[in-house]
FITORSE-709467 format. One line per 4 residues: their letters; for each residue x, y, z of N, C-alpha, C, CB. Coordinates in nm, 4 decimals, decimal comma. Each point is the difference from the previous one (the first is absolute). Glycine has a CB too. Layout:
A = X Y Z X Y Z X Y Z X Y Z  ...
***
This chain:
MPEP = 1,3333 -0,4761 -1,1133 -0,0865 -0,0953 0,0404 0,0311 -0,0414 0,1308 -0,0342 -0,0637 -0,2168  -0,1045 0,0822 0,3102 -0,0122 0,0080 0,1285 0,0070 -0,1582 0,0509 -0,1387 0,2395 -0,0163  0,2280 -0,2780 0,0880 0,0524 -0,1822 0,0131 -0,1849 -0,0145 0,1182 0,4390 -0,0310 0,0260  -0,4631 -0,1026 -0,0489 -0,1778 0,0067 0,0146 0,0723 0,0380 0,1493 -0,2150 -0,2155 -0,1796
LKSV = 0,1169 0,1788 0,2888 -0,0306 -0,0480 0,1585 0,0243 -0,1346 0,0120 -0,1758 0,1555 0,0409  0,2971 -0,1877 0,0553 -0,0360 -0,1368 0,0520 -0,0424 -0,0187 0,1329 0,1453 -0,0639 -0,1452  -0,2021 -0,0367 0,2067 -0,0280 -0,0126 0,0931 0,1224 -0,0454 0,0666 -0,2242 -0,0145 -0,0660  0,1721 -0,0071 0,2366 0,1792 -0,0569 0,0768 0,0446 -0,0831 -0,0172 -0,0099 0,0576 0,1421
DKQT = -0,1132 -0,1833 -0,1984 0,0317 -0,1241 -0,0004 0,0582 0,0092 -0,0929 -0,1389 -0,1017 0,0992  0,1279 0,1514 -0,2331 0,0967 -0,0335 -0,0922 0,1390 0,1338 -0,0421 -0,2394 -0,1742 -0,0901  0,2524 0,1892 0,1778 0,1211 0,1105 0,0285 0,1268 -0,0470 0,0396 -0,1599 0,1421 0,0699  0,2858 -0,0978 -0,0761 0,1118 -0,0893 0,0336 0,0948 0,0888 0,0043 -0,0629 -0,2032 -0,0948
GHRT = 0,1526 0,2362 0,2314 0,0907 0,0361 0,0184 0,0154 -0,0057 0,1920 -0,0133 0,1291 -0,2790  0,0545 -0,0545 0,3193 0,0676 -0,0345 0,1618 -0,1303 0,1179 0,0558 0,3614 -0,0563 -0,0144  -0,4549 -0,0103 0,0327 -0,0879 0,0293 0,1027 -0,0095 -0,0422 0,1281 -0,0825 0,0218 -0,1624  0,0723 0,0393 0,2659 -0,0011 -0,0538 0,1456 -0,1389 -0,0385 0,0054 0,1824 0,1467 0,1178
KAER = -0,2050 -0,2548 -0,0112 -0,1312 -0,0241 0,0029 -0,1083 0,0528 0,0964 0,1068 -0,1667 -0,0914  -0,0318 0,3001 0,1304 -0,0700 0,1117 0,0792 -0,0582 0,0930 -0,1570 0,1951 0,0111 0,2870  -0,1186 0,0015 -0,4079 -0,0337 0,0639 -0,1023 -0,0982 -0,0566 -0,1152 0,2089 0,0875 0,0717  -0,1632 -0,2329 -0,0017 -0,1089 -0,0707 -0,1859 -0,1494 0,0013 0,1255 0,2186 -0,2838 -0,2366
AARE = -0,2396 0,2704 0,3555 -0,1023 -0,0119 0,0969 -0,0842 0,1956 -0,0600 0,1780 -0,2247 0,2700  -0,0621 0,3013 -0,2459 -0,0842 0,1152 -0,0174 -0,0427 0,0463 -0,1326 0,1023 0,0548 0,1883  -0,0507 -0,1282 -0,2975 -0,0387 0,0330 -0,1401 -0,0932 -0,1433 -0,0239 0,2432 0,1689 -0,0931  -0,2699 -0,2266 0,1602 -0,1148 -0,0846 -0,0015 -0,0909 0,0226 0,0308 0,0899 -0,1042 0,0115
KAEE = -0,1132 0,2175 0,1106 -0,1121 0,0102 0,0890 -0,0215 0,1550 -0,1053 0,0560 -0,1531 0,3128  0,0041 0,2327 -0,3368 -0,0013 0,0826 -0,1238 -0,1109 -0,0301 -0,0897 0,2350 0,0141 0,0142  -0,1605 -0,0795 -0,1119 -0,0938 -0,0840 -0,0765 -0,1421 -0,0383 -0,0017 0,1819 -0,0512 0,0078  -0,1928 -0,0177 0,0899 -0,1614 -0,0032 0,1012 -0,0578 0,1043 0,0184 0,0592 -0,1457 0,1282
SMTR = 0,0376 0,2812 -0,0470 -0,0941 0,1288 -0,0219 -0,0579 0,0341 -0,1255 0,1257 0,0821 0,1561  -0,0572 -0,1174 -0,2314 -0,0911 0,0720 -0,1920 -0,1241 -0,0740 -0,0261 0,2333 0,0298 -0,1603  -0,3046 -0,1081 0,2763 -0,1080 -0,1083 -0,0343 -0,1461 0,1057 0,0994 0,2054 -0,3161 -0,0138  -0,2542 0,4139 -0,0388 -0,1488 0,0197 0,0879 -0,0700 -0,0953 0,0652 -0,0329 0,1372 -0,1413
KSST = 0,0417 -0,0808 0,2996 -0,0537 -0,0463 0,1199 -0,1285 -0,0022 0,0044 0,1671 0,0655 0,0953  -0,2372 0,0916 -0,1692 -0,1467 -0,0365 0,0101 0,0058 0,1076 -0,0844 -0,1038 -0,1146 0,2264  -0,0272 0,1647 -0,2883 -0,0575 0,0753 -0,0932 -0,0375 0,1064 0,0207 -0,0418 -0,1484 -0,0656  0,1182 0,2101 -0,0618 -0,0195 0,1994 -0,0137 -0,0760 0,0044 -0,0741 0,1918 0,1090 0,0185
RMRA = -0,3048 -0,0033 -0,0053 -0,0557 0,0869 -0,1508 0,1041 0,1410 -0,0067 -0,3125 -0,0743 0,0231  0,3139 0,0502 -0,1464 0,0424 0,1341 -0,0562 -0,0910 0,0584 -0,0989 0,2224 -0,0682 0,0349  -0,2545 0,2190 -0,0232 -0,1487 0,0456 -0,0554 0,1533 0,1034 -0,1398 -0,3170 0,0372 0,3143  0,2320 -0,0077 -0,3482 0,0415 0,0195 -0,1665 -0,0138 0,1501 0,0265 -0,1039 -0,2272 -0,1732
PAWL = 0,1703 0,3498 0,1269 -0,0452 0,1458 0,0422 -0,0649 0,0207 -0,1206 0,1817 0,0986 0,1601  -0,2908 0,0047 -0,1173 -0,0896 -0,0109 -0,1012 0,0474 0,0968 -0,1098 -0,1880 -0,0701 0,1591  0,2932 0,1256 -0,1541 0,0225 0,1071 -0,1041 0,0970 -0,1061 -0,1558 0,0250 0,2629 0,2554  -0,0192 -0,3842 -0,1924 0,0757 -0,1324 -0,0927 -0,1196 0,0034 -0,1381 0,1188 -0,2058 0,2507
SDAA = -0,0061 0,2231 -0,3852 -0,0868 -0,0814 -0,1258 -0,0831 -0,0631 -0,0051 0,1226 -0,0073 -0,0562  -0,1951 -0,0608 -0,0393 -0,0315 -0,1228 0,0063 0,1224 -0,0775 -0,0684 -0,2581 0,0577 0,0072  0,3390 -0,0064 -0,1062 0,0933 -0,0919 -0,0013 0,1482 0,0113 0,1053 -0,1190 -0,0112 -0,2485  0,0837 0,0970 0,3413 0,0724 0,0026 0,1468 -0,0165 -0,1291 0,0818 -0,0451 0,2491 0,0115
LEEW = -0,1040 -0,2579 0,0142 -0,0409 -0,0567 0,0500 0,0073 -0,1564 -0,0640 -0,1011 0,2219 0,0874  0,0760 -0,2499 -0,2144 0,0761 -0,1179 0,0283 0,1035 -0,0664 0,0097 -0,1206 0,0225 -0,0405  0,2181 0,0456 -0,0145 0,1284 0,0028 0,0985 0,0037 -0,0107 0,1133 0,0593 0,1009 -0,1105  -0,0945 -0,0291 0,2153 -0,0128 -0,0570 0,1326 -0,1234 -0,1702 0,0198 0,0579 0,3236 0,0731
RFVL = -0,1236 -0,2727 -0,1289 -0,1173 -0,1540 -0,0056 0,1772 -0,1493 0,0223 -0,3147 0,1330 -0,2985  0,4018 -0,0762 0,1510 0,0732 -0,1101 -0,0422 0,1152 -0,0669 0,1389 -0,0302 0,1281 -0,2833  0,1031 0,0629 0,2800 0,0892 -0,0357 0,0801 0,0125 -0,0841 0,1802 0,0296 0,1971 -0,1911  -0,1885 -0,1291 0,2267 -0,0612 -0,0867 0,1464 -0,0763 -0,1444 -0,0794 -0,0805 0,2667 0,1924
RRAK = 0,0932 -0,2944 -0,2451 -0,0450 -0,1415 -0,0490 0,1085 -0,0864 0,0172 -0,1538 0,0792 -0,1666  0,2651 -0,0323 0,1044 0,1444 -0,0386 -0,0170 0,0690 -0,0147 0,1211 0,0043 0,1095 -0,1993  -0,0184 -0,0134 0,2891 0,0440 -0,0172 0,1214 -0,0751 -0,0520 0,1318 0,1170 0,1573 -0,1133  -0,2090 -0,2556 0,0393 -0,0554 -0,0307 0,1293 0,0510 -0,1256 0,0205 -0,2010 0,1311 -0,0078
GIEL = 0,1582 -0,1048 0,1906 0,1088 -0,1311 0,0787 0,1441 0,0121 -0,0240 -0,1729 -0,1744 -0,0362  0,2229 0,3252 0,0710 0,1336 0,0087 -0,0096 -0,0287 0,1653 0,1479 0,1034 -0,1362 -0,3634  -0,0002 0,0977 0,3943 -0,0045 0,1395 0,1030 0,1074 0,0859 -0,0040 -0,1133 -0,1174 0,1541  0,0507 0,2156 -0,3092 0,1118 0,1082 -0,0563 -0,0967 0,1280 -0,0168 0,1810 -0,1785 -0,1504
LDPL = -0,3225 0,1533 0,1280 -0,1033 0,2041 0,0251 -0,0542 -0,0474 0,1215 -0,1265 0,1238 -0,2660  0,0685 0,0128 0,3195 -0,0687 0,0490 0,1246 -0,0567 0,1000 -0,0421 0,1330 -0,0683 0,1595  -0,2704 0,0843 -0,0709 -0,0176 0,0726 -0,0338 0,0395 0,1534 -0,0195 -0,0927 -0,1854 0,0433  0,2215 0,2535 0,0225 0,0203 0,0584 0,0214 0,1180 0,0470 -0,1453 -0,1150 -0,0712 0,2706
DTTL = 0,0869 0,0217 -0,3463 0,0779 -0,0576 -0,1154 -0,1226 0,0747 -0,1669 0,1269 -0,3060 0,1988  -0,2146 0,3944 -0,1558 -0,1050 -0,0780 -0,0808 0,0209 0,1431 -0,0646 -0,1886 -0,2155 0,1318  0,2772 0,3560 -0,0857 -0,0080 0,0496 -0,1037 0,1131 0,0092 -0,1037 -0,1544 0,0872 0,1339  0,2934 -0,1753 -0,0379 0,0891 0,0135 -0,1212 -0,0618 -0,1260 -0,0680 0,2402 0,1227 0,0965
LAVY = -0,3379 -0,2335 -0,1063 -0,0154 -0,0646 -0,0850 -0,1153 0,0382 -0,1006 0,1121 -0,1437 0,1536  -0,1917 0,2402 -0,1066 -0,0403 0,1074 -0,1337 0,0707 0,0600 -0,0594 -0,1413 0,0376 0,0739  0,2408 0,0474 -0,0849 0,0778 0,0586 -0,0711 0,0474 -0,1345 -0,0757 0,0527 0,2259 0,1533  -0,0314 -0,3339 -0,1121 0,1040 -0,0538 -0,0638 -0,1303 -0,0464 -0,0835 0,2509 -0,0581 0,1612
CDAA = -0,3522 0,0001 -0,1608 -0,1336 -0,0452 -0,1036 -0,0046 0,1154 -0,0552 -0,1530 -0,1633 0,1172  0,1596 0,2919 -0,0856 -0,0477 0,1373 -0,1300 0,1293 -0,0157 -0,1365 -0,1051 0,2379 0,2356  0,2630 -0,2839 -0,1333 0,1078 0,0524 -0,0796 -0,0174 -0,1292 -0,1478 0,1931 0,1280 0,2584  -0,2163 -0,2827 -0,1509 -0,0088 -0,1250 -0,0860 -0,1518 0,0527 -0,1397 0,1008 -0,2211 0,2797
AKYR = -0,1519 0,2749 -0,2334 -0,1272 0,0628 -0,0855 0,0104 0,1118 -0,0931 -0,1098 -0,0623 0,1816  0,1877 0,1597 -0,1872 0,0650 0,0471 -0,0996 0,0729 -0,0265 -0,0765 -0,0390 0,0810 0,0914  0,1309 -0,1409 -0,0162 0,1405 -0,0990 -0,0635 -0,0584 -0,1041 -0,1196 0,1394 -0,0152 0,2670  -0,2433 -0,0519 -0,2063 -0,0969 -0,0646 -0,0985 -0,0717 0,0253 -0,0665 0,0159 -0,0792 0,0877
QASE = -0,0056 0,2609 -0,1178 -0,1117 0,0562 -0,0779 0,1047 0,0830 -0,0882 -0,2335 0,0091 0,1799  0,3148 -0,0108 -0,1885 0,1781 0,0641 0,0074 -0,0073 -0,0679 -0,1202 0,1544 0,0165 0,2571  -0,1151 -0,1570 -0,2345 0,0702 -0,0757 -0,1262 -0,1321 -0,0732 -0,1055 0,2506 -0,0704 0,1791  -0,4142 0,0875 -0,1487 -0,0551 -0,0341 -0,0925 -0,0035 0,0782 -0,1044 -0,0887 -0,1082 0,1341
GLVV = 0,1403 0,1155 -0,2085 0,0280 0,0511 -0,1070 0,0667 0,1251 0,0099 -0,1678 -0,1205 -0,0764  0,2619 0,1531 0,1810 0,0490 0,0962 0,0276 -0,0352 0,1239 0,0243 0,0883 -0,1238 -0,0769  -0,1800 0,1372 0,1415 -0,0311 0,1037 0,0010 -0,0086 0,0607 0,1640 -0,1031 -0,0643 -0,2463  0,1759 0,1693 0,2571 0,1064 0,0682 0,1214 -0,1290 0,0597 0,0629 0,2764 0,0771 -0,1162
IGKD = -0,2789 -0,0757 0,2800 -0,0195 0,0332 0,0250 0,0696 0,0953 0,1187 -0,1275 -0,1515 -0,1444  0,1051 0,2390 0,1064 0,0617 0,1574 0,1513 -0,0255 -0,0143 0,0470 0,0186 0,1509 -0,0047  0,0416 -0,0336 0,0734 -0,0362 0,0300 0,1402 -0,1324 0,0260 0,0891 0,1890 0,0663 -0,0751  -0,2438 0,0441 -0,0321 -0,1310 0,0442 -0,0037 -0,1036 -0,1207 -0,0415 0,0984 0,2406 -0,0571
GEPV = -0,0630 -0,3273 0,0164 -0,0951 -0,1291 -0,0586 -0,0693 0,0102 -0,0929 -0,0206 -0,0611 0,1676  0,1075 0,1316 -0,3074 -0,0630 0,0616 -0,1109 0,1258 -0,0704 -0,0476 -0,1670 0,2423 0,0298  0,1228 -0,2836 -0,2112 0,1045 -0,0552 -0,0346 0,1166 0,0542 -0,0657 -0,1523 -0,1314 0,0111  0,2631 0,0870 -0,0416 0,1202 0,1032 0,0158 0,0409 -0,0499 -0,2047 0,1237 -0,0116 0,3839
ASDD = -0,0276 0,0586 -0,4390 -0,0226 0,0405 -0,1536 0,0560 -0,1750 -0,0121 0,0605 0,3443 -0,0785  -0,0296 -0,3876 0,0022 0,0582 -0,1975 -0,0050 0,1532 -0,0041 0,0030 -0,1993 -0,1004 -0,1823  0,2668 0,2921 0,1292 0,1655 -0,0697 0,0323 0,0331 -0,0058 0,1456 0,1010 0,1035 -0,2138  -0,1461 -0,1017 0,3095 0,0235 -0,0094 0,1483 -0,0679 -0,1262 0,0605 0,0124 0,2560 0,0120
AIKS = -0,0534 -0,3405 -0,1260 -0,1042 -0,1471 0,0659 0,1429 -0,0995 0,0407 -0,2827 -0,0099 -0,2083  0,3697 -0,0077 0,1782 0,1160 -0,1156 0,0482 0,1024 0,0890 0,1159 0,0112 -0,1532 -0,2804  -0,0470 0,2980 0,3462 0,0811 0,0279 0,0695 -0,1627 -0,0153 0,1517 0,2659 0,1770 -0,2135  -0,3652 -0,1070 0,1292 -0,0939 -0,0373 0,1142 -0,0536 -0,1613 0,0878 -0,0590 0,2149 -0,1469
LQSW = 0,0864 -0,2804 0,0003 -0,0233 -0,1379 0,0304 0,1446 -0,0578 0,1092 -0,1584 -0,0296 -0,2750  0,2566 0,1177 0,2917 0,1666 -0,0933 0,0364 -0,0513 0,0825 0,1225 0,2578 -0,0503 -0,2203  -0,3210 0,1759 0,2438 -0,0778 0,1125 0,1498 -0,0290 -0,1166 0,0336 -0,1232 0,2537 -0,0386  -0,0089 -0,2703 -0,0080 -0,1153 -0,0525 0,0751 0,0684 -0,1666 0,0368 -0,2325 0,1722 -0,1468
GRLL = 0,3109 -0,2489 0,0885 0,0804 -0,1042 0,0009 0,0544 -0,0221 0,1338 0,0430 0,0372 -0,2282  0,0522 0,0666 0,2800 0,1150 0,0299 0,1167 -0,1226 0,0168 0,0957 0,2490 0,1385 -0,1138  -0,3442 -0,0240 0,0566 -0,0752 0,0310 0,1769 -0,1196 -0,1704 0,0751 -0,0476 0,3706 -0,1115  0,0684 -0,4375 -0,0216 -0,0515 -0,1339 0,0694 0,1167 -0,0792 0,0574 -0,1963 -0,0186 -0,1639
LQYA = 0,2560 -0,0169 0,1112 0,1056 -0,0638 0,0211 0,0418 0,0691 0,1568 0,0625 -0,0513 -0,2877  -0,0451 0,1904 0,3403 0,0016 0,0019 0,1117 -0,0697 -0,0527 0,1055 0,0729 0,1288 -0,0993  -0,2103 -0,0599 0,0601 -0,1014 -0,0611 0,0690 -0,0331 -0,1012 0,0353 -0,0346 0,1137 -0,0632  0,0712 -0,2339 -0,0126 -0,0075 -0,1273 0,0244 0,0874 -0,0572 0,1194 -0,0584 -0,0018 -0,2374
DKLG = 0,2182 0,1326 0,1637 0,0740 -0,0777 0,1281 -0,0316 0,0395 0,1205 0,1749 -0,0295 -0,1157  -0,2565 0,1512 0,1619 -0,0585 0,0740 0,1488 -0,1174 -0,1095 0,0300 0,0397 0,3024 -0,0498  -0,0402 -0,3606 -0,0123 -0,1909 -0,0980 0,0058 0,0874 -0,1189 0,0481 -0,2197 0,0711 -0,2529  0,3774 -0,0736 0,1986 -0,0289 -0,1740 -0,0062 -0,0551 -0,1290 -0,1004 -0,0287 0,1148 0,1852
LSRS = 0,0133 0,0002 -0,2771 -0,0782 -0,0894 -0,1215 0,1019 -0,0918 -0,0741 -0,1750 0,1965 -0,0498  0,3273 -0,1951 0,0510 0,1491 -0,0224 -0,1101 0,0310 -0,1349 0,1127 0,1382 0,3130 -0,1231  -0,1084 -0,3824 0,0621 0,0427 -0,1262 -0,0008 0,1187 0,0761 0,1051 -0,0815 -0,1623 -0,2687  0,1911 0,2198 0,2551 0,1020 0,0730 0,1053 -0,0458 0,0802 0,1021 0,1343 0,0068 -0,1648
ARAR = -0,2441 0,0514 0,1479 -0,0929 0,1146 0,1457 -0,0123 -0,1482 0,0718 -0,2077 0,2649 -0,1163  0,1440 -0,3878 0,0882 -0,0649 -0,0307 0,1020 0,1401 -0,0777 0,0613 -0,2879 -0,0042 -0,0909  0,3812 -0,0400 0,0161 0,1153 -0,0791 0,0681 0,0882 0,0832 0,0880 0,0031 -0,1491 -0,1933  -0,0418 0,3135 0,1212 0,0757 0,0237 0,1120 -0,0427 0,0487 0,1195 0,1240 0,0191 -0,1479
LAKR = -0,2802 -0,0283 0,1934 -0,1271 -0,0194 0,0760 0,0844 -0,1097 0,0716 -0,2427 0,0675 -0,1579  0,2179 -0,2091 0,1195 0,0598 -0,1062 0,0943 0,1046 0,0221 0,0473 -0,0857 -0,1355 -0,0917  0,2107 0,1789 0,0298 0,1380 0,0094 0,0305 -0,0554 0,1172 0,1998 0,1737 -0,0046 -0,3879  -0,2723 0,1033 0,2904 0,0812 0,0961 0,1679 -0,1379 -0,0315 0,0923 0,1762 0,2817 -0,1092
RADD = -0,2217 -0,3945 0,0706 -0,0176 -0,0292 0,1364 -0,0421 -0,1250 0,0755 -0,0317 0,2016 -0,0444  0,2026 -0,3229 -0,0168 -0,0012 -0,0004 0,0346 0,1777 0,0496 0,0631 -0,2644 -0,1128 -0,0777  0,3107 0,2218 0,0450 0,0788 0,0492 0,0338 -0,0631 0,0540 0,0955 0,1253 0,0011 -0,1709  -0,2505 0,0588 0,2154 -0,0110 0,0833 0,1283 -0,0701 -0,1012 0,1477 -0,0456 0,2462 -0,1950
TLDT = 0,0229 -0,3604 0,0948 0,0465 -0,1372 0,1297 0,0501 0,0008 0,0373 -0,0204 -0,1069 -0,0240  0,1595 0,0467 -0,0503 0,1444 0,0061 0,0656 0,0178 0,1301 0,0531 0,1023 -0,1590 -0,1534  -0,1423 0,2296 0,2374 0,0730 0,1635 -0,0283 0,0207 -0,0632 0,1996 -0,1702 0,2787 -0,2769  0,2835 -0,3494 0,3051 -0,0287 -0,0122 0,2171 0,1078 -0,0040 -0,0261 -0,1894 -0,1328 0,1551
FGEE = 0,3242 0,2189 -0,1721 0,1188 0,0921 0,0254 -0,0175 0,0398 0,1382 0,0261 0,0893 -0,2354  0,0781 -0,1613 0,3168 -0,0189 0,0702 0,1234 -0,1478 -0,0350 0,0991 0,1514 0,1892 -0,1469  -0,2076 -0,3651 0,0833 -0,0805 0,0019 0,1437 0,0620 -0,0876 0,1184 -0,2158 0,0286 -0,1412  0,3041 -0,0677 0,0585 0,1089 -0,1088 0,1060 0,0409 0,0772 0,1446 0,1383 -0,1144 -0,2377
FDG = -0,0731 0,2307 0,1824 0,0429 0,0955 0,1209 -0,0949 0,0504 0,0646 0,1702 0,0597 -0,0962  -0,3259 -0,0386 0,0687 -0,1619 0,0729 0,0802 0,0291 -0,1275 0,1389 -0,2554 0,0932 -0,2762  0,2436 0,0305 0,4282 -0,0122 -0,1501 0,0660 -0,1407 -0,0111 0,0299 0,2318 -0,0161 0,1137
***
C-alpha cells in the first residue's frame, strides 16, 4: 500500500531552506490559478461521459489536468466505463466491444484494471503520481547548478 502524501510542513528529514522553499512552491503550484474548460470528445459513451464529469469534478481546484490531456482522459474514462460494465455481473467486453465468454471474465477485469491504473498514473490521478509531480516541480526549481559560476 502506498504511503500517503505528506505536505512539506509535516515532513521530517534533512532539507535545506532552498529545498524546503522549492517544495512549498511546488505544492502551491498544484493550485489552479485560472479556470480552463475541458470538453469531452463526442465519441465517449454515456457511461464514459459520466466518469469524465466525475473526474473533472474531483480534480477541480488543483492544477492537474489541462485541455491537452483531453484524449488521455477520454481513454481513461472509456476504460473506466468498460471496467465498471465488466465488473457488473462479470460481463466481459472484448477488444471488438462484444461480450466474451465468462471464463475470461477475471482476466479481462484484471486487464481493464491495469489499464486504468496506468492511465491514472499518467494523468496524476493517484496520490503517488501527484507526489512525484510535486517533487519534480520542486527539483526543477532547485536546478541552479553552475549559476554562481556564470558571469
